[in-house]
C-alpha positions in Angstrom: 54.5 83.7 -81.0 53.3 84.6 -77.6 49.8 85.7 -76.3 49.5 88.0 -73.6 46.2 88.2 -71.6 45.8 90.8 -69.0 42.7 89.7 -67.1 43.5 91.1 -62.9 40.0 93.1 -63.1 37.0 92.5 -61.1 34.6 92.9 -63.9 32.2 95.3 -61.8 30.2 96.1 -64.9 28.9 92.2 -65.1 28.0 92.0 -61.4 26.5 90.0 -59.9 27.8 87.4 -62.0 31.4 88.5 -61.5 31.2 88.4 -57.8 31.9 84.9 -57.6 33.5 83.7 -60.8 36.1 86.3 -62.6 34.4 87.9 -65.5 36.9 86.2 -68.2 35.8 82.8 -66.7 32.0 83.3 -67.2 30.7 80.9 -69.9 29.6 82.3 -73.3 27.9 79.4 -75.4 29.4 77.0 -73.1 33.0 78.3 -73.0 34.6 80.7 -70.6 35.1 84.0 -72.5 38.9 84.0 -71.8 39.2 80.4 -73.5 37.3 81.3 -76.4 39.4 84.2 -77.2 43.0 82.5 -76.8 41.6 79.5 -78.8 40.3 81.9 -81.5 43.5 83.9 -81.7 45.6 80.8 -81.8 43.4 79.6 -84.7 43.8 82.6 -86.9 47.3 84.1 -86.1 48.7 81.4 -88.6 51.8 80.7 -85.9 52.6 78.4 -83.4 51.8 79.7 -80.0 54.7 79.1 -77.4 53.4 80.7 -74.7 50.1 82.3 -72.9 50.7 84.7 -70.4 47.9 85.6 -67.9 48.2 88.5 -65.8 45.9 87.7 -62.9 44.7 89.7 -59.7 44.0 89.0 -56.5 45.0 85.0 -55.5 41.9 85.0 -53.1 39.6 85.6 -56.1 41.9 84.4 -59.1 42.7 81.3 -56.9 44.0 77.8 -57.6 41.4 76.6 -59.7 41.6 79.5 -62.3 45.2 78.9 -62.6 44.6 75.1 -63.4 41.7 76.0 -65.8 44.2 79.0 -67.8 47.2 76.1 -67.7 45.0 73.2 -69.2 43.9 75.8 -71.9 47.5 76.6 -72.9 48.6 73.1 -72.6 45.8 72.1 -74.8 47.2 74.6 -77.6 50.9 73.2 -77.1 51.5 76.3 -75.3 53.6 77.2 -72.1 51.2 78.7 -69.4 52.7 81.6 -67.5 51.0 83.0 -64.8 51.6 86.7 -63.2 50.0 88.8 -60.7 49.0 92.4 -60.9 48.3 93.1 -57.2 46.9 96.6 -57.4 44.7 97.9 -60.2 47.3 100.3 -61.9 46.1 100.3 -65.4 46.9 98.4 -68.6 50.4 99.4 -68.9 51.3 98.5 -65.3 49.4 94.9 -66.1 51.4 94.0 -69.3 54.6 95.2 -67.2 53.7 92.5 -64.5 54.5 89.8 -67.1 57.9 91.4 -68.0 59.9 88.4 -68.0 57.4 86.9 -70.9 57.7 90.4 -72.9 60.1 89.1 -75.9 59.6 88.2 -79.3 56.4 88.4 -81.7 53.4 88.6 -79.4 49.5 89.4 -79.4 48.2 91.3 -76.6 44.5 90.7 -75.9 42.1 91.7 -73.3 39.9 89.3 -72.0 36.5 90.8 -72.2 36.2 90.9 -75.9 35.7 88.0 -78.5 36.5 88.7 -82.3 36.3 87.1 -85.6 38.9 88.8 -87.5 41.5 88.5 -90.4 45.1 88.1 -88.9 47.1 88.6 -91.8 50.1 90.6 -90.7 51.5 93.6 -92.8 55.4 92.9 -92.8 55.8 96.5 -93.1 54.4 96.9 -89.7 56.3 97.0 -86.6 52.8 96.4 -84.9 49.0 96.4 -85.4 46.3 97.6 -83.7 42.6 95.9 -84.4 39.9 98.3 -84.5 36.2 98.4 -85.7 34.1 101.0 -87.3 31.9 102.5 -85.0 28.7 104.7 -84.9 29.5 106.8 -82.1 33.1 107.3 -81.8 33.0 109.8 -79.3 32.5 107.1 -76.8 35.6 105.0 -77.8 39.3 105.4 -78.1 40.2 105.9 -81.7 42.9 105.8 -84.1 44.4 109.0 -86.4 45.9 107.8 -89.3 48.0 109.7 -92.1 47.8 109.5 -95.9 50.0 106.2 -95.7 47.1 104.5 -93.5 49.5 104.5 -90.5 48.4 105.1 -87.2 49.9 108.4 -85.9 47.9 109.3 -82.9 45.7 107.5 -80.3 42.8 109.6 -78.9 40.7 108.6 -76.2 36.8 109.7 -76.4 37.5 112.6 -79.1 35.2 115.5 -78.3 35.6 116.5 -82.2 35.8 113.7 -84.8 39.4 112.1 -85.4 38.1 108.8 -86.9 35.4 106.2 -86.3 38.3 103.5 -86.0 37.8 102.2 -82.4 40.5 100.4 -80.7 39.1 97.0 -79.3 41.8 95.9 -77.0 43.7 93.5 -79.6 47.2 94.4 -80.3 50.4 92.5 -82.4 53.9 93.6 -81.6 56.8 92.4 -84.1 59.1 92.8 -81.2 57.1 93.2 -77.8 60.2 94.1 -76.0 60.3 97.5 -77.7 56.7 98.1 -75.8 58.3 96.5 -72.7 61.1 99.3 -73.2 58.7 102.2 -73.3 56.4 100.9 -70.9 59.2 100.7 -68.4 60.0 104.4 -69.3 56.4 105.2 -68.5 56.7 103.6 -65.0 60.1 105.0 -64.4 58.7 108.9 -65.4 55.6 108.2 -63.5 53.3 108.9 -66.7 49.9 108.8 -65.3 46.4 109.3 -66.9 43.7 108.9 -65.0 45.4 107.5 -62.0 46.7 104.5 -64.2 49.7 103.5 -66.4 48.2 103.2 -69.7 49.6 101.1 -72.7 48.9 104.2 -75.1 51.7 106.0 -73.4 54.1 103.0 -74.4 52.7 102.7 -77.8 53.1 106.5 -78.5 56.7 106.2 -77.1 57.3 103.6 -80.0 55.7 105.8 -82.8 58.1 108.7 -81.6 61.0 106.6 -82.5 59.5 106.0 -85.8 57.9 102.5 -85.4 55.3 101.6 -88.0 51.8 100.9 -86.5 48.7 99.7 -89.0 45.3 98.8 -88.3 43.7 95.3 -88.4 40.1 95.3 -89.2 37.4 92.8 -87.5 34.3 91.2 -89.0 32.8 91.2 -85.5 33.7 92.5 -82.3 31.6 91.1 -79.2 32.0 92.6 -75.8 31.6 91.0 -72.6 31.5 94.1 -70.3 27.9 94.0 -69.2 24.9 91.6 -68.8 23.0 92.8 -72.0 26.2 92.7 -74.6 27.3 89.7 -73.1 23.8 88.0 -73.7 24.4 89.6 -77.1 27.6 88.1 -77.8 26.1 84.8 -76.7 23.8 84.8 -79.3 26.2 86.0 -82.1 28.5 83.2 -81.0 25.7 80.8 -81.4 25.0 81.9 -85.2 28.7 81.5 -85.7 29.1 78.2 -84.4 25.6 77.1 -86.2 27.3 78.3 -89.5 30.2 76.3 -88.9 28.0 73.2 -88.4 29.0 73.0 -84.7 26.4 70.7 -82.8 25.9 72.1 -79.1 23.6 69.8 -77.7 25.4 67.2 -75.7 24.3 63.5 -76.0 23.5 63.2 -72.5 20.5 65.7 -72.7 17.1 64.3 -71.6 14.2 66.1 -72.9 10.8 65.2 -71.8 7.9 66.4 -74.1 10.3 69.5 -74.7 11.4 71.4 -77.9 14.7 72.8 -78.7 15.0 75.6 -81.3 18.3 76.1 -82.5 20.9 77.6 -82.3 21.3 76.8 -78.6 24.1 75.3 -76.2 23.1 72.6 -73.8 25.4 71.0 -71.5 26.0 67.6 -70.0 23.2 66.1 -67.9 20.6 68.6 -68.6 17.1 67.6 -67.9 14.3 69.4 -69.9 10.6 68.9 -69.2 7.7 70.4 -70.7 9.8 73.3 -71.8 10.8 75.3 -75.0 14.6 76.2 -75.1 15.8 78.7 -77.8 16.8 79.8 -80.0 19.9 81.6 -78.5 19.6 79.9 -75.2 22.9 78.4 -73.6 22.3 75.8 -70.3 25.3 74.8 -68.4 25.9 71.3 -67.1 23.7 69.5 -64.7 20.6 71.8 -64.9 17.0 70.8 -64.5 14.4 73.1 -66.2 10.8 72.3 -66.3 7.5 74.0 -67.6 9.3 76.9 -69.0 10.1 79.1 -72.2 13.6 80.0 -72.5 15.4 82.1 -75.2 18.1 84.2 -76.0 19.6 83.8 -72.2 22.5 82.4 -70.6 21.8 79.7 -67.7 25.2 78.4 -66.2 25.4 75.2 -64.3 23.8 73.4 -61.7 20.5 75.8 -62.2 16.9 74.3 -61.5 14.2 76.7 -62.8 10.6 75.8 -63.3 7.5 77.9 -64.4 9.3 80.6 -66.1 9.0 82.6 -69.4 12.5 83.9 -69.8 14.7 85.9 -72.4 17.4 88.4 -72.6 18.7 87.0 -69.2 21.6 85.9 -67.5 21.4 83.2 -64.3 24.4 82.4 -62.2 25.2 78.8 -61.1 23.7 76.8 -58.4 20.5 79.0 -58.6 16.9 77.9 -57.9 13.9 79.7 -59.3 10.5 79.1 -59.3 8.6 82.0 -60.8 7.2 84.3 -63.4 8.2 85.8 -66.4 11.1 88.0 -66.1 14.2 89.9 -67.7 16.6 88.5 -65.4 20.5 88.9 -63.8 20.9 86.7 -60.9 24.2 85.8 -59.8 25.6 82.4 -58.4 23.7 80.5 -55.6 20.4 82.8 -55.7 17.1 81.4 -54.8 13.7 82.6 -55.8 10.3 81.3 -55.2 7.1 83.2 -56.4 
């Protein structure tokens, strides 16, 4: 089994946090989003992962440090890491084809701004599976249309009229991904473009036109990391999930003086807490120092210094210094505020 991870986008909706760090590398509950995604898929897919192929963007932004991190992630799973580049933002179909040398055999394609809890039992009658989640407002999503045999027969983007309430979440399984490769090559050769981009959906529709059977897979949880608000919500849900599993996310090196930790929380290495209340649902990165503050439902990255702050529903980037008042904050890396 292979995992194909397109992650070349700059993550503009998560700015300022994605200005200095690629969005898939931003930590949620102490681990980068893409690390959690790949590990979760590897855990539930039920087969050995032979290769993880990452499609990255501009080397000036997705540099050697990113490549080293992704290589280690793959190697820790016993898998080969393959690194490809998408030089232009030409869509999901184009991104996948940038990894065409890896497009053979069974594979999962997963976009790196989503985390899931799901059942990955695969229907042996299906040539491919598209994971979906029931949503309240399907007109805001791409949805699947099913026939009476529960097979996917159409993909509809933001339908004006009701088609179904099963939204595509960006995770796919192909029994033989070379079939998708063939159809996407046809999309590129015929210059089939929607919204200025080559889309994976056109490759999938080409497979359907040749009689390939697509079924739906259901997710228990769909956790988005597209913007600051939903990333903070995802951090909360991940911490809940890990608490239920009995995971201890408080590192033994944490120094707590006259402070209270209300679980669930993630608190990294060499964090110092003084006269502070942390939690619930707070994640604090390595080497941070927090004093005289109350922090809840927030993500704080590494090497952050905070004092005199009451904060919730917020994100603060790495190497930030903040001395201030109550806020709902979204501060990027290297910020400095003193009030």
